C-alpha positions in Angstrom: -13.4 50.6 -0.2 -10.8 49.5 2.2 -11.8 51.5 5.4 -14.0 49.5 7.7 -13.7 46.4 5.6 -10.7 45.7 7.8 -13.1 43.9 10.1 -12.0 40.8 8.4 -9.8 40.8 11.5 -12.7 38.7 13.0 -12.0 35.9 10.6 -8.4 35.6 11.7 -7.5 35.3 8.0 -3.9 36.4 8.0 -3.2 34.8 11.3 -2.4 31.7 9.1 0.6 33.7 8.0 1.8 34.5 11.5 5.5 33.8 10.5 5.4 36.5 7.8 5.8 40.1 8.8 2.6 42.0 8.2 4.6 45.2 7.8 6.5 44.1 4.7 10.2 44.0 4.2 12.6 46.9 4.7 11.1 48.4 7.9 13.9 49.5 10.2 12.8 48.6 13.8 13.5 51.1 16.6 15.6 50.0 19.5 13.4 47.8 21.6 14.0 50.0 24.6 12.3 52.9 22.8 9.1 51.1 22.2 6.2 50.7 24.7 5.6 47.3 26.2 2.2 45.9 27.0 2.0 47.8 30.3 2.8 51.3 28.8 -0.1 53.6 28.2 -0.7 57.1 27.0 -4.2 58.5 26.3 -4.6 59.0 22.5 -5.4 62.7 22.8 -1.9 63.2 24.2 -0.3 61.5 21.1 -2.3 63.3 18.4 -0.2 65.7 16.2 -2.5 68.4 14.9 0.2 69.5 12.5 -0.1 66.2 10.7 -3.8 66.5 10.1 -4.8 66.5 6.4 -7.2 69.4 5.7 -9.2 67.6 3.0 -10.9 65.2 5.4 -10.3 66.6 8.8 -13.7 68.5 9.1 -15.8 65.6 7.9 -17.1 64.9 11.5 -18.6 68.4 11.5 -20.4 68.0 8.2 -23.1 65.5 9.3 -21.3 62.4 8.2 -21.4 59.6 10.8 -18.3 58.5 12.5 -17.8 55.2 10.6 -18.0 57.0 7.3 -15.7 59.8 8.5 -13.2 57.1 9.6 -13.5 55.3 6.3 -12.9 58.5 4.4 -9.7 59.2 6.3 -8.4 55.6 5.9 -9.3 55.5 2.2 -7.4 58.7 1.6 -4.4 57.6 3.6 -4.9 60.4 6.2 -3.8 58.3 9.1 -3.5 61.2 11.6 -7.1 62.2 10.8 -8.3 58.6 11.5 -6.3 58.7 14.7 -8.1 61.9 15.8 -11.5 60.3 15.2 -10.4 57.3 17.4 -9.1 59.7 20.1 -12.3 61.8 20.4 -15.3 60.1 18.8 -17.4 58.0 21.3 -19.9 57.0 18.6 -17.8 54.3 16.9 -18.7 50.7 17.5 -16.1 48.7 19.4 -15.4 46.5 16.3 -14.8 49.5 14.1 -12.5 51.1 16.7 -10.4 47.9 17.2 -10.3 47.2 13.5 -9.1 50.7 12.7 -6.4 50.6 15.4 -5.0 47.4 13.8 -4.9 49.1 10.4 -3.3 52.2 11.8 -0.7 50.0 13.5 0.3 48.6 10.1 0.2 52.0 8.4 2.3 53.8 11.0 4.8 50.9 10.8 5.1 51.4 7.0 5.7 55.1 7.7 8.4 54.1 10.2 6.6 55.6 13.1 7.3 52.6 15.2 6.4 54.2 18.6 2.9 55.2 17.3 2.5 51.8 15.6 3.2 50.0 18.8 0.8 52.2 20.7 -2.0 51.4 18.1 -1.4 47.7 18.5 -1.3 47.8 22.3 -4.5 50.0 22.2 -6.3 47.5 20.1 -5.6 44.7 22.7 -6.6 47.0 25.6 -9.9 48.0 24.0 -10.7 44.4 23.0 -9.9 43.2 26.5 -12.3 45.5 28.3 -15.0 45.8 25.7 -18.1 43.9 26.7 -19.4 44.0 23.1 -16.7 41.8 21.4 -16.7 38.1 21.4 -13.8 36.1 22.9 -12.9 34.8 19.5 -12.6 38.5 18.2 -10.5 39.3 21.3 -8.1 36.4 20.4 -7.9 37.5 16.8 -7.1 41.1 17.9 -4.4 40.0 20.3 -2.7 37.8 17.7 -2.8 40.4 15.0 -1.4 42.9 17.4 1.3 40.5 18.5 2.3 39.9 14.9 2.6 43.6 14.2 4.5 44.3 17.4 6.9 41.5 16.7 7.5 42.9 13.2 8.7 46.3 14.7 10.8 44.5 17.4 8.4 45.4 20.3 8.8 41.8 21.5 7.8 42.3 25.2 4.5 43.8 24.1 4.0 41.1 21.5 4.6 38.4 24.1 2.0 40.0 26.5 -0.5 40.1 23.6 0.0 36.4 22.9 -0.3 35.6 26.6 -3.6 37.4 26.7 -4.9 35.4 23.7 -3.7 32.2 25.3 -5.6 32.9 28.6 -8.8 33.5 26.7 -8.4 30.5 24.4 -7.9 28.2 27.3 -10.6 29.5 29.7 -13.3 31.2 27.7 -16.6 29.5 28.4 -18.1 30.7 25.1 -15.7 29.2 22.5 -16.9 26.2 20.5 -14.6 23.2 20.7 -13.4 23.5 17.0 -12.8 27.2 17.4 -10.9 26.7 20.6 -8.6 24.2 18.9 -8.1 26.5 15.9 -7.2 29.5 18.2 -4.8 27.4 20.3 -3.0 26.2 17.2 -2.6 29.8 16.1 -1.3 30.8 19.5 1.2 28.0 19.4 2.5 29.4 16.1 2.7 32.9 17.6 4.7 31.6 20.6 7.0 29.8 18.1 7.6 33.0 16.3 8.6 34.7 19.5 11.0 31.8 20.5 8.8 30.7 23.4 9.0 27.1 22.4 7.8 25.5 25.6 4.6 27.5 25.6 4.2 26.7 21.9 4.4 23.0 22.6 1.9 23.4 25.5 -0.6 25.3 23.4 -0.3 22.8 20.6 -1.1 20.0 23.1 -4.1 21.9 24.4 -5.2 22.4 20.8 -5.2 18.7 20.2 -7.3 18.1 23.3 -9.7 21.0 22.8 -12.2 19.1 20.7 -13.7 17.6 23.8 -14.4 21.0 25.5 -18.0 22.2 26.0 -19.1 25.8 25.3 -21.8 28.0 26.8 -24.2 29.8 24.6 -23.0 33.4 23.7 -24.8 36.2 25.5 -25.8 39.7 24.3 -24.0 42.4 26.2 -26.0 45.0 28.2 -26.9 48.1 26.3 -28.9 50.9 28.1 -32.3 51.7 26.8 -32.4 54.9 24.8 -35.5 57.1 24.6 -36.5 59.6 21.9 -34.9 63.1 22.1 -37.4 65.9 22.6 -37.8 67.9 19.4 -36.5 71.5 19.0 -36.9 73.5 15.8 -34.4 76.1 17.1 -31.7 73.4 17.7 -32.5 71.8 14.3 -31.9 75.2 12.6 -28.6 75.7 14.5 -27.3 72.3 13.6 -28.2 72.9 9.9 -26.3 76.2 9.9 -23.2 74.5 11.3 -23.5 71.6 8.7 -23.7 74.1 5.8 -20.7 76.1 7.1 -18.6 73.0 7.7 -19.5 71.6 4.3 -18.5 74.9 2.6 -15.1 75.0 4.3 -14.5 71.3 3.6 -15.2 71.8 -0.1 -12.8 74.8 -0.2 -10.1 72.8 1.5 -10.5 69.8 -0.8 -11.1 71.5 -4.1 -9.3 74.9 -3.7 -6.1 75.5 -5.5 -4.1 76.2 -2.4 -5.7 74.1 0.2 -5.5 77.1 2.5 -8.0 77.8 5.3 -10.3 80.6 4.0 -10.5 83.2 6.9 -14.1 84.1 5.9 -15.2 80.4 5.8 -13.4 79.7 9.1 -15.2 82.7 10.7 -18.6 81.5 9.4 -18.0 78.1 10.8 -16.9 79.5 14.2 -20.0 81.6 14.3 -22.2 78.6 13.5 -20.4 76.5 16.2 -20.8 79.1 18.9 -24.5 79.6 18.0 -25.1 75.9 18.1 -23.3 75.6 21.4 -25.5 78.3 23.0 -28.7 76.7 21.5 -27.7 73.3 22.8 -26.9 74.7 26.3 -30.4 76.2 26.5 -32.0 73.0 25.1 -30.1 70.6 27.5 -30.7 72.8 30.6 -34.4 72.9 29.9 -35.0 69.3 28.9 -32.7 67.6 31.4 -34.2 69.7 34.2 -37.8 68.7 33.4 -37.4 65.1 32.2 -38.1 62.2 34.6 -38.1 59.3 32.2 -34.8 57.4 32.5 -34.5 56.4 28.9 -35.1 60.0 27.7 -32.6 61.3 30.3 -30.1 58.9 28.9 -30.7 60.1 25.4 -30.3 63.7 26.4 -27.0 63.1 28.3 -25.7 61.0 25.5 -26.5 63.7 23.0 -24.8 66.3 25.3 -21.7 64.1 25.6 -21.5 63.7 21.8 -21.6 67.5 21.4 -19.0 68.1 24.1 -16.7 65.6 22.3 -16.8 67.7 19.2 -16.4 70.9 21.2 -13.4 69.6 23.1 -11.8 68.5 19.8 -12.3 72.0 18.5 -10.9 73.5 21.6 -7.7 71.4 21.5 -7.1 72.3 17.9 -7.6 68.7 16.8 -9.4 69.7 13.7 -6.2 71.2 12.4 -6.9 74.8 13.0 -8.0 77.1 15.9 -11.6 77.3 14.8 -13.1 79.0 18.0 -10.5 80.9 20.0 -12.8 81.3 23.0 -13.1 77.5 23.3 -9.3 77.2 23.1 -9.0 79.5 26.2 -11.7 77.4 28.0 -10.3 74.0 27.1 -9.9 72.9 30.7 -13.5 73.7 31.6 -14.8 72.0 28.5 -12.8 68.9 29.3 -14.3 68.8 32.8 -17.8 69.2 31.4 -17.2 66.3 29.0 -15.9 64.1 31.9 -19.0 65.1 34.0 -21.3 64.1 31.1 -19.6 60.7 30.9 -20.0 60.3 34.7 -23.7 61.1 34.5 -24.2 58.7 31.5 -22.6 55.9 33.5 -24.9 56.7 36.6 -27.9 56.3 34.3 -26.5 53.2 32.7 -26.1 51.6 36.2 -29.6 52.5 37.1 -30.9 50.9 34.0 -28.8 47.8 34.6 -30.5 47.1 37.9 -33.6 46.1 36.0 -31.8 43.7 33.6 -32.5 39.9 33.9 -28.9 39.4 35.0 -28.3 42.6 36.9 -24.8 41.7 38.1 -23.6 40.9 34.6 -25.2 44.0 33.2 -23.4 46.1 35.7 -20.2 44.3 34.9 -20.6 45.5 31.3 -21.3 49.1 32.4 -18.2 49.1 34.6 -16.0 47.7 31.9 -17.1 50.5 29.6 -16.5 53.0 32.4 -13.0 51.7 32.9 -12.4 52.0 29.1 -13.6 55.7 29.2 -11.1 56.4 32.1 -8.2 54.7 30.3 -9.0 56.4 27.0 -8.8 59.9 28.5 -12.6 60.6 28.3 -13.7 60.2 31.9 -10.9 62.2 33.5 -12.6 63.3 36.8 -13.1 59.7 38.0 -10.6 57.8 40.1 -9.5 54.7 38.1 -9.0 52.8 41.4 -12.6 53.4 42.4 -13.9 52.0 39.1 -11.6 49.0 39.4 -12.8 48.4 43.0 -16.4 48.5 41.9 -15.6 46.1 39.1 -13.9 43.7 41.4 -16.7 43.8 44.0 -19.3 43.2 41.3 -17.4 40.2 39.8 -17.3 38.6 43.3 -21.0 39.2 43.8 -21.8 37.7 40.4 -20.1 34.4 41.2 -18.8 34.8 37.6 -18.9 32.0 35.1 -17.4 34.5 32.6 -13.9 35.7 32.4 -13.1 38.5 34.8 -10.9 41.5 34.5 -7.6 41.0 36.4 -5.4 44.0 37.2 -1.7 43.4 36.9 0.6 46.2 38.0 4.3 46.9 37.4 5.0 50.0 39.4 2.4 52.6 38.4 1.7 50.9 35.1 -1.3 48.6 34.8 -2.3 45.8 32.4 -5.8 44.3 32.2 -6.2 40.7 31.3 -9.2 38.3 31.3 -8.9 35.3 33.6 -11.1 32.6 35.0 -12.2 32.5 38.7 -9.3 30.2 39.7 -6.7 32.7 38.5 -8.5 35.8 39.7 -6.3 37.7 42.2 -3.1 36.0 41.1 -1.7 39.1 39.5 1.3 38.6 37.2 1.3 34.9 38.2 -1.8 34.6 36.0 0.3 35.1 32.9 1.5 31.9 31.1 4.9 30.8 32.1 
C-alpha cells in the first residue's frame, strides 16, 4: 500500500537525487509570479474544492475508520482532493502522517498540473514541520529539502530557496543532530543550493559538512503530550454513534458499488438523521460530564472528544464531504466554526495547566504554544489572536534560556514566515536567513 508508507521521507532517500525533478518530465511550470513563495499562506479549508471530491472514499471518516486509514484509502485510490480534505479538517493525524501526506500531495498535484496547489502543499509541509514539537530536526531537514526539490521542479524558486535556507539553519545549529548526520544533511543542502544556482552558499555548506564530524550532540528529548484520562461511559452515546456508523457505511457502499455513483436521497436522509441525533446526544453528554468533572486528565479527554466531533460537524456544514448532508448545519456554519475554535482554546488552556507540572515546565509550555500557533495558522483556532500566541511563545523562550532552536517570526508586510534559529540569531528577523 502506498499511502502512509510515504514516511520514507524520514530517511531522506530520494534527496540523493536532488538534481532530478521529482515531478517527472513534461510538467509545464506556471509563471513564477503566479506561484506562492515561502511567505504566502492560505488556510487549507479555503483551498478545498468540494466539487472535486470523489464520492467513493469521501465518507470514510464518518464510518468509524481512523484518520490514518482514511487518508491511506484516499491516497491509494488517487483521490487527492479527498486526502486534502482530511488534512484540512482532521486533527487526529500524527504530525509525521500529515507532513508525509502533504509531500505526496505536492507531487500528485504537480503531475496533474495544479502548480498552485502543489506549491501550497510543499510550503505547508515545511510550515508544519517547522512548528511541530513532535518531529525530529532530522525529519524537519528532510521535509524542507523534499519540499525545495518539488518547488524547484514547478519553478517556485523563491519558495524553494526559503525551504533550503530553513534546512540549512537547522543543520547548522540543531543541538540534537549527531555529527555524522549533520555532515550528511549539510552535504545534501549544498547540493540543493547548487540546484538553485546559489553556488556561494553551496560551497559554504559543503565546507561546514566537512567540518561537522567534530560537532557534539545533545540527547534527543520527548515532546510534551498532555495526560489523557478515560472518557466517562454512556450507553446512549454509544448507541447514537453506532447508528451513524451504520448509516454512513450504507451510503458509502452505495456510492462505491452502485451503478451510477449517485447520492441516494433516502440514504442521505438516514445519515442526516443519524448525525443530528448523535449531535444532540453528544451535546447532552458533554454538558453533563464537563460540568461535573474536576479531574484535569478527564476534562482534557472530554474536550478533545468534543473537538473531534466538532471537526466532523464543521466539515459537514461546509459541504466538505461532497454533498450538503445536514442543511441546518450549513445554515449554522459560522456558529459551528466558533464552537470548534472555542473547543481548541479550552484544550490549550488545559494543556498549559498540565504542562506546569512537567519536569521541564518551560519546554513543555513551548511545545503547547507551538501546537497552538499551528492550530491558528491551519485555520482551526480562529478566535485567537495570532500575535498574542506569538508573544507568549517569545516570552516563554526567553524565560527558558533555551538551548533548543527557537521559533523566529520573519515578516514581509502582512505575510509571516516561521523559522527555527539558535539564541544568537533570535530577534534578527530576515537577517537570520543565510546570505
